[in-house]
Residue frames relative to the residue before (quaternion, step in Angstrom):
aa qw qx qy qz dx dy dz
X 1.0000 0.0000 0.0000 0.0000 0.00 0.00 0.00
X 0.0673 -0.8074 0.5858 0.0213 3.41 -0.64 1.13
X 0.6049 0.5825 -0.3387 0.4243 3.55 1.19 -0.41
X 0.2441 -0.7869 0.5519 0.1288 3.60 -0.87 0.94
X 0.0469 -0.8076 0.5878 -0.0109 3.66 -0.73 0.77
X 0.4942 -0.6601 0.4607 0.3284 3.54 -1.02 0.69
X 0.1007 -0.7977 0.5928 0.0462 3.53 -1.04 0.86
X 0.0425 -0.7855 0.6163 -0.0375 3.59 -0.52 1.20
X 0.0067 -0.8026 0.5963 -0.0128 3.50 -1.05 0.72
X 0.6371 -0.5799 0.3754 0.3419 3.65 -1.13 0.57
X 0.7977 -0.2365 0.1487 0.5344 3.52 0.69 -0.89
X 0.3317 -0.7731 0.4968 0.2131 3.64 -1.07 0.43
X 0.3369 0.7498 -0.4982 0.2758 3.47 1.37 0.38
X 0.0295 0.7431 -0.6640 0.0774 3.58 -1.00 0.95
X 0.2675 0.7830 -0.5234 0.2036 3.54 0.11 1.21
X 0.6832 -0.5332 0.3623 0.3431 3.47 -1.35 0.27
X 0.0346 0.7819 -0.6220 0.0252 3.61 -1.05 0.59
X 0.6010 -0.5714 0.3653 0.4230 3.58 -1.07 0.39
X 0.7158 0.2804 -0.2401 0.5927 3.66 1.25 -0.33
X 0.5845 -0.5406 0.4302 0.4255 3.59 -1.23 0.21
X 0.0736 -0.7931 0.6045 0.0147 3.48 -0.93 0.80
X 0.0194 -0.8004 0.5905 -0.1011 3.51 0.17 1.43
X 0.2070 0.7740 -0.5527 0.2293 3.62 0.42 1.28
X 0.8540 -0.1815 0.1267 0.4707 3.52 -1.22 -0.49
X 0.6778 0.5099 -0.3405 0.4058 3.56 0.78 -0.68
X 0.6623 0.4926 -0.2885 0.4852 3.56 1.10 -0.70
X 0.6104 0.5227 -0.3440 0.4857 3.59 1.21 -0.71
X 0.6705 0.5154 -0.3003 0.4412 3.55 0.90 -0.93
X 0.6504 0.4784 -0.3376 0.4838 3.67 1.01 -0.60
X 0.6271 0.5463 -0.3249 0.4502 3.54 1.03 -0.74
X 0.6397 0.5143 -0.2999 0.4863 3.59 0.99 -1.02
X 0.6478 0.5160 -0.3370 0.4479 3.58 0.78 -0.98
X 0.7081 0.4378 -0.3016 0.4647 3.72 0.70 -0.84
X 0.6674 0.4543 -0.3570 0.4699 3.60 0.94 -0.57
X 0.5698 0.5879 -0.3532 0.4527 3.61 1.09 -0.59
X 0.6763 0.5025 -0.2638 0.4696 3.47 0.92 -1.12
X 0.6596 0.5135 -0.2724 0.4765 3.58 0.93 -0.94
X 0.7240 0.4406 -0.2569 0.4644 3.58 0.91 -0.90
X 0.8233 0.3002 -0.1039 0.4705 3.59 0.90 -0.90
X 0.3083 -0.7711 0.4788 0.2846 3.48 1.33 -0.42
X 0.6528 0.4396 -0.3393 0.5153 3.48 1.15 0.71
X 0.5464 -0.6148 0.4441 0.3554 3.56 -1.19 0.30
X 0.5055 -0.6345 0.5077 0.2899 3.52 -1.08 0.80
X 0.2164 -0.7400 0.6235 0.1299 3.51 -0.98 0.96
X 0.0381 0.8388 -0.5306 0.1159 3.52 -0.84 1.07
X 0.2489 -0.7149 0.6231 0.1966 3.56 -1.22 0.24
X 0.2064 -0.7904 0.5634 0.1233 3.60 -0.76 1.01
X 0.1056 -0.7569 0.6427 0.0536 3.52 -1.15 0.85
X 0.6338 0.5489 -0.3478 0.4196 3.62 -1.04 0.12
X 0.6389 -0.5426 0.3705 0.4002 3.51 -1.12 0.53
X 0.6463 -0.1681 -0.7395 -0.0846 1.57 -2.01 1.52
X 0.2308 0.7949 -0.5161 0.2204 3.54 1.23 0.64
X 0.5803 -0.6559 0.3863 0.2895 3.54 -1.03 0.89
X 0.5790 0.6286 -0.3921 0.3405 3.57 1.07 -0.72
X 0.6258 0.5254 -0.3712 0.4411 3.69 0.99 -0.69
X 0.6910 0.4816 -0.2989 0.4485 3.57 0.76 -1.01
X 0.6311 0.5134 -0.3490 0.4651 3.61 0.98 -0.74
X 0.6442 0.5020 -0.3207 0.4798 3.65 0.93 -0.72
X 0.6382 0.5446 -0.3266 0.4353 3.52 0.91 -0.92
X 0.6613 0.5083 -0.2843 0.4727 3.58 1.00 -1.02
X 0.6239 0.5442 -0.3329 0.4515 3.51 0.98 -0.77
X 0.6716 0.4797 -0.2765 0.4924 3.57 0.93 -0.93
X 0.6238 0.5179 -0.3637 0.4587 3.64 0.97 -0.74
X 0.6520 0.5156 -0.3264 0.4499 3.59 0.94 -0.88
X 0.6512 0.5232 -0.2951 0.4639 3.59 0.96 -0.87
X 0.6972 0.4603 -0.2865 0.4689 3.68 1.04 -0.47
X 0.4269 0.7261 -0.4622 0.2774 3.59 1.15 -0.32
X 0.6958 0.4751 -0.3346 0.4222 3.63 0.60 -0.95
X 0.6491 0.5344 -0.3331 0.4268 3.59 1.02 -0.70
X 0.6685 0.4207 -0.2707 0.5504 3.63 1.29 -0.36
X 0.5249 -0.6659 0.3965 0.3519 3.61 1.18 0.21
X 0.4666 0.6684 -0.4441 0.3719 3.55 1.23 0.56
X 0.3901 -0.6884 0.5503 0.2667 3.57 -1.11 0.73
X 0.5666 -0.5650 0.4728 0.3690 3.52 -1.17 0.56
X 0.0101 0.8212 -0.5703 0.0184 3.47 -0.95 0.76
X 0.4094 -0.7042 0.4692 0.3411 3.65 -0.82 0.49
X 0.5511 0.5755 -0.4299 0.4247 3.74 1.18 -0.03
X 0.4418 -0.6962 0.5314 0.1945 3.49 -0.94 1.12
X 0.2959 -0.7571 0.5443 0.2073 3.65 -0.51 1.11
X 0.6045 -0.5113 0.4686 0.3920 3.50 -1.36 0.22
X 0.0597 -0.7567 0.6510 0.0095 3.47 -1.01 1.02
X 0.1939 -0.7670 0.6079 0.0670 3.55 -0.93 0.95
X 0.0904 -0.7297 0.6773 0.0270 3.51 -1.22 0.94
X 0.1266 -0.7697 0.6219 0.0696 3.50 -0.96 1.04
X 0.1614 0.8023 -0.5536 0.1542 3.53 -0.82 0.97
X 0.4485 -0.7166 0.4872 0.2190 3.53 -1.34 0.48
X 0.6827 0.4814 -0.2433 0.4929 3.57 1.47 -0.33
X 0.3431 -0.7525 0.5088 0.2390 3.68 -0.31 1.08
X 0.7029 0.4959 -0.2752 0.4292 3.70 0.94 -0.86
X 0.7460 0.3026 -0.2399 0.5426 3.62 1.09 -0.33
X 0.7595 0.4055 -0.2239 0.4567 3.56 0.51 -1.25
X 0.7562 0.3532 -0.2480 0.4919 3.60 0.60 -0.90
X 0.6405 0.5026 -0.3804 0.4386 3.64 0.80 -0.61
X 0.6679 0.4940 -0.3237 0.4528 3.58 0.97 -0.72
X 0.6683 0.5054 -0.3119 0.4479 3.52 0.95 -0.81
X 0.6784 0.4708 -0.2901 0.4837 3.52 0.91 -0.88
X 0.6698 0.5263 -0.3051 0.4258 3.61 1.03 -0.70
X 0.7401 0.3728 -0.1995 0.5229 3.52 1.38 -0.25
X 0.6124 -0.6293 0.3190 0.3566 3.44 1.29 0.49
X 0.4622 0.6616 -0.4369 0.3973 3.44 1.33 0.45
X 0.4900 -0.5923 0.5415 0.3403 3.58 -1.34 0.26
X 0.1277 -0.8178 0.5567 0.0705 3.60 -0.73 0.95
X 0.1437 -0.7829 0.6034 0.0483 3.43 -1.15 0.91
X 0.2040 -0.8161 0.5359 0.0714 3.51 -0.39 1.25
X 0.1552 -0.7869 0.5941 0.0620 3.65 -0.67 1.07
X 0.3716 -0.7428 0.5272 0.1796 3.62 -1.10 1.02
X 0.5176 0.6564 -0.4260 0.3462 3.65 0.89 0.88
X 0.7626 0.3313 -0.2046 0.5166 3.48 1.15 0.29
X 0.8211 0.0345 0.0052 0.5698 3.58 -0.52 -1.07
X 0.7046 0.3875 -0.2588 0.5351 3.64 0.86 -0.92
X 0.0977 -0.8131 0.5738 0.0064 3.56 -0.76 1.12
X 0.3543 0.7267 -0.4999 0.3105 3.61 1.10 0.59
X 0.5271 -0.5862 0.5110 0.3426 3.48 -1.41 -0.34
X 0.6476 -0.5360 0.3539 0.4099 3.69 -1.09 0.34
X 0.6946 0.4440 -0.3078 0.4751 3.56 1.14 -0.27
X 0.5748 0.5039 -0.3806 0.5205 3.58 1.37 0.30
X 0.1308 -0.7422 0.6429 0.1366 3.51 -1.52 -0.18
X 0.5989 -0.5852 0.3835 0.3896 3.57 -1.07 0.41
X 0.5602 -0.6519 0.4139 0.2999 3.58 -0.99 0.90
X 0.7611 0.3672 -0.1767 0.5046 3.64 1.07 -0.67
X 0.7849 0.1572 -0.0551 0.5969 3.57 0.75 -1.16
X 0.1484 -0.8130 0.5617 0.0383 3.53 -0.02 1.30
X 0.3217 -0.7507 0.5541 0.1611 3.58 -0.93 1.05
X 0.6049 -0.5311 0.4380 0.4003 3.54 -1.19 0.41
X 0.7885 -0.0003 0.0619 0.6120 3.54 1.04 -0.87
X 0.1840 -0.7485 0.6273 0.1115 3.57 -1.19 0.61
X 0.0508 0.8154 -0.5761 0.0269 3.62 -0.71 0.93
X 0.6505 -0.5517 0.3558 0.3820 3.61 -1.13 0.45
X 0.8163 -0.0307 0.0785 0.5714 3.69 1.05 -0.71
X 0.7142 -0.4429 0.3343 0.4266 3.55 -1.29 0.10
X 0.6011 0.5680 -0.3502 0.4397 3.60 1.04 -0.71
X 0.6858 0.4544 -0.2700 0.5002 3.51 0.89 -1.01
X 0.5975 0.5526 -0.3632 0.4535 3.63 0.98 -0.62
X 0.6840 0.4501 -0.2931 0.4935 3.68 0.70 -1.02
X 0.6198 0.5345 -0.3540 0.4525 3.63 0.87 -0.84
X 0.6522 0.5352 -0.3057 0.4413 3.68 0.92 -0.96
X 0.6535 0.5429 -0.2721 0.4517 3.44 1.00 -1.03
X 0.6782 0.4838 -0.2905 0.4708 3.54 0.86 -1.06
X 0.6731 0.4949 -0.2846 0.4702 3.63 0.89 -1.00
X 0.6168 0.5337 -0.3756 0.4400 3.69 1.05 -0.48
X 0.7559 0.4096 -0.2026 0.4689 3.58 1.16 -0.40
X 0.5003 0.6611 -0.4153 0.3744 3.46 1.31 0.26
């Protein structure tokens, strides 16, 4: 294969879960191995999806564009932004890496308890579910 083509994919997360998760991360790893075997070169790619920065930059741009519709004045101060998710390697890593507050819920990939936290990607707060996460966020601003 001498022709080069752009390869874009959603995320390269490949982590453990109670059930098999053969999603984008496993497809990406398989494609890289096949590409290497077929071409004897490394696959060049651009990753999108959490925890890649482009998603968070886009979201912040959208937040800023919506400020006037909420009657907010433009400010140079970065507001608190919360991200709620169940995957420490994508949701929490992405939020933390972009200066957002992260809330890890125990209803999906993360199977800990509200009094625990992930050993690598520590969330700002761990809650039992989304309801408790939203409740905590609201109570934080009262």
